[in-house]
N, C-alpha and C positions, 0 to 999 in steps of 0.2 A: 575312784573318787580322790584318794590320797595323791595319786600320780598327777591328776589334773590340778589339784590344789597346790602342789609343789611347783608345777609349771607356772601357774598364775602368781604364786608368791615370788618366784625368781624374777618374773617380769616386773612386779611391783617394787621389789627391793633394788633391782637394777635401775629403774626409773627414779626412785628416791635418791639413790647414790649420784646418778648423773645430774639431777636437779640441784642437789645440795652442793656438789662440786662446782657447778656453774655459778650458783649464787655466792659461794664463798670466794672463788677466784676473781670474780669481777668487783669484789669489795675493795675499796680504798679507804682504810681506816685512818683516823687522825692520830692513832696510837702506834708508835713504832713496834711495840711488842706484838700487837695483833697482826701487823703486816709480816712480822717474822714468822708467826704461826702459819699464816697463809702461804708463805714461801715453803715452809716445811711440808705443808699439805700437798703442794704441787709436786714435790720431789719424794713423797713418802713411798717407801718400798712395799707396795701392796703384795707382790709375789713373796717377798721374804716374810711378811706378816702371815700370809696364808700358810706358807710352809712350816713356820714355827708353831702355829696353832694345830696343824695336822699332826706334826711330830709329837707334840705334847699330848694330844688326844690318843694317838696310837701307842706311845711309849710309856705314858704315866697314868693318864686319867682313867682309861677303860679298866685297867686292873684295880685301881683304887676304888672306882665305883662298884665293881663287882664285890669288893670286900664290904662296902656299905650295905649293899642290897642283901647280903647274907643275914644281916641283923634286922631286916624289915619284914614284918608279917603282912605281905600283900602278894596277890597273884601277878599283878601288872602295875607298872607306873603309868600314870596319865601324862606326866610332864617331867622333864628335867629342866629346872629353872636356875638361871645364873643371875646373880645379883652383885652389883658393886655399890660401895657405900657413898661415894661422892664423885663429882666430876673433877678429878685430880690425879696426877701421876702417883700420888701416895696410895691410891686405891685402884690401881690398874689391874690388880689381881682380884678376880671375882670369886665368889663362893657358890657352891652348887647345892641344890635341894632335890631330892627324889619325891615327887608329889603323886599321891594316889587318893582314891575315893573322892574325886572332885565332883561335887554336886552340879556345878555349872560348866562342866566340860563341853566344848563345842568345836567342831571342825570348821574353822573359818579363817580366812586371811585378814578379815576386817578386825578393827579393834573390838574387843569383846569383854564384857564384865565377867571375870572369872571368880569373883566372890571370895569369901573367907572360909567356906565349908570344904575342907580337904585335910589330908594328913601328910606329914613328912617325918614321922617318928624314925629316929636312928639314921636318917640321912639328912642332916641339917648342918648348913654352913660347911660343907665338905670342900674338897679340892676342886678348883674351877679353872677358868680360862685366864690367860694373861693378855690383856688388851693393850698392846704396844702402841696403838693409835692414840692413847692418852698423852703420849709424849709430845704431841702437837701443841698441847697447852703449856708446855714448859716455859717458853719466853714470858708468858703472862704470869705464871705462878712465881717466877723469880723477880717480877717487877715491883718497884715501889708504888706503882700506880694500880696495883691489882684490884683493889676494891672499886676504884673509879672506873676501870675498864668493865668490870663485871656489872656495875650498876648503871652504866651508860647504855641505854637501849639502842643507841645508834653506833656503838663502838664496833659492832661486828662479832662480838663474843657469842651471841646466841647462834649466829650462822656457823661459827666454828664448831660448836657442840652439836648442832643439827647435822653437820657434815660428819663428825666423828661417830655419831650414832648410826647414820646411814652407812658409813664405811664398815663399821663393825658388823652390822646385820647382813650386808652384802657379802662380805668375806666369809662370815660364819655360815651363811647359806651354802656357799660353794664348798667349804670344808666339810660340812656335815653331809651334804649330798654325796660327795666323793667317798667319804667314810662309809656311808650307808651302802653305796654300790659295791664297795669292797668287803662288805660283811663285818665291818668293825664293831657294829652294835649287836652282833649275834648273841653275845653272852649276857646282854642286859635285858631285864624284864620290862622293857618299855613296849607298850602295845603298838600295833599298827595304827598309824595316825597319831601316835603320841607326840606331844608338843615339845619342841626345844625353844626356850624363850630367854631373853636378856632384858633386864631393866635395872634402874637405880633403886636403892633402898627407899621404901615408902613412896614409890612412884605411882601408887594407886592400883586399883583392881581392874581398870580398863586397859588391856594390853593386847599385843599382837605377836605372833610367833615369828621366828626366822627360819624354821624348818619343821616338817612333819616326818616322823619315822615311816618309811615305806613298808 
């Protein structure tokens, strides 16, 4: 079941990425800064992003997460959850949570209500991922027109962040699948079918994964 879910999830995230890229790159914004961000998106080094994520996972995160779990009184984790604070390069570094005892756990690729009944004692706001894709927003962040661009529903700003989110999940799916095949998660107490998820702080309880532990 987990293998099939991951197959379906890869297809979904690939389609989401392709659609978001198409929607963004056909956008002609009246704002110079947004068009600069679109140009950055067209030339973004996806392979470099992927390699940096994998190397950080292999060389830093796994060992750090093993230290966290030594202080957690649980048999298995249901989820490793990554959270970023805002849509800004200032917050491109996520934090991680080891989630267990989830009442509303469910194996599904569809958006699902995961609720508030779970525990993450002693693995809270730990070391996480570095989302280099957030740099695509740099021209807008530096702009004197920042608030105007963000508040203008026709600026293309929403399409930019839809693309960044789709890019993140598409690349993370590839990275975590590769790591899983190579046994990188072998020392972690995450159960088969355990969820890896990324979201913004206070993004709500209806969420969807980017990978399931095989």
